[in-house]
Structure formats: C-alpha cells, structure tokens
C-alpha positions as CSV (number, residue, x, y, z in Angstrom):
1,M,1.9,19.0,-4.1
2,Q,4.8,16.7,-3.5
3,G,4.8,13.0,-2.5
4,Y,2.6,10.4,-1.2
5,F,-0.2,10.3,1.0
6,F,-0.1,7.5,3.7
7,E,-3.2,5.5,5.4
8,M,-2.9,2.7,7.8
9,G,-5.3,0.7,9.7
10,T,-6.1,-2.6,11.7
11,R,-8.1,-5.7,11.2
12,N,-7.4,-7.1,14.8
13,P,-6.1,-4.6,16.9
14,G,-2.6,-5.5,18.2
15,I,-2.6,-8.7,15.9
16,T,-3.0,-7.7,12.2
17,Y,-2.3,-4.3,10.5
18,W,-2.0,-2.7,7.0
19,A,-0.2,0.8,5.7
20,K,-0.7,1.9,2.1
21,A,1.0,4.9,0.2
22,S,-0.6,6.5,-2.5
23,P,0.7,9.4,-5.1
24,V,-0.8,12.8,-4.0
25,E,-1.3,13.4,-7.7
26,P,-1.0,10.2,-9.8
27,G,1.4,10.4,-12.5
28,V,2.9,13.7,-11.4
29,T,4.0,12.9,-7.7
30,G,4.5,9.1,-8.3
31,H,3.4,6.3,-10.2
32,R,3.1,3.5,-8.0
33,Y,0.7,2.5,-5.1
34,F,2.6,0.6,-2.0
35,Y,1.0,-1.7,0.6
36,I,2.4,-3.6,3.7
37,D,0.7,-5.5,6.1
38,Q,1.7,-7.4,9.3
39,T,3.8,-9.8,7.1
40,A,6.4,-7.4,6.5
41,T,5.9,-8.0,2.8
42,I,5.6,-4.7,0.6
43,Y,3.3,-5.0,-2.5
44,F,2.9,-2.4,-5.4
45,S,0.6,-1.7,-7.9
46,R,0.5,1.1,-10.8
47,E,-3.5,1.4,-9.9
48,D,-5.1,2.3,-6.7
49,F,-6.6,-0.3,-4.8
50,V,-8.7,-0.8,-1.7
51,A,-6.9,-1.7,1.6
52,P,-6.5,-3.9,3.2
53,V,-5.8,-6.5,0.5
54,A,-5.7,-10.0,0.2
55,S,-1.9,-11.5,0.5
56,G,-0.8,-12.5,-3.2
57,S,-3.3,-10.3,-4.8
58,L,-0.7,-7.5,-5.9
59,P,3.3,-7.9,-7.1
60,V,5.8,-8.1,-4.3
61,L,8.0,-5.3,-4.4
62,G,11.7,-6.8,-5.5
63,G,10.0,-10.4,-6.1
C-alpha cells in the first residue's frame, strides 16, 4: 500500500466544500491527516478526524 486516501464533499453544493487526505496505512504511508475547505486554508493533524471540521479546530499548515 502506498500514499493517501482522498475524500471530498459539499455542505451547500456550489458554495462550500471540503477535502480530506488520510494515510492509507497510518504511521507507514504517512503520519499526518490533511483538510482543506472553501477558505483555501490547509489544516493538519497527527490524529484522524471527521470531516468537515470547524474552522480553527486544527492547526494551519505553515501557520
């Protein structure tokens, strides 16, 4: 197994969206989970989370 598994969805089609990347095999293919929404802010966590997430509830990548 390699890489990440990607999920995406909408809350209000055409207005808000989210996308999540999770390691296929945590600790082996990756160590962080990533999340982005229509604000174009990339969030990350070392633990899995349920998307969509509330803005500000995860650290910002590069922030």
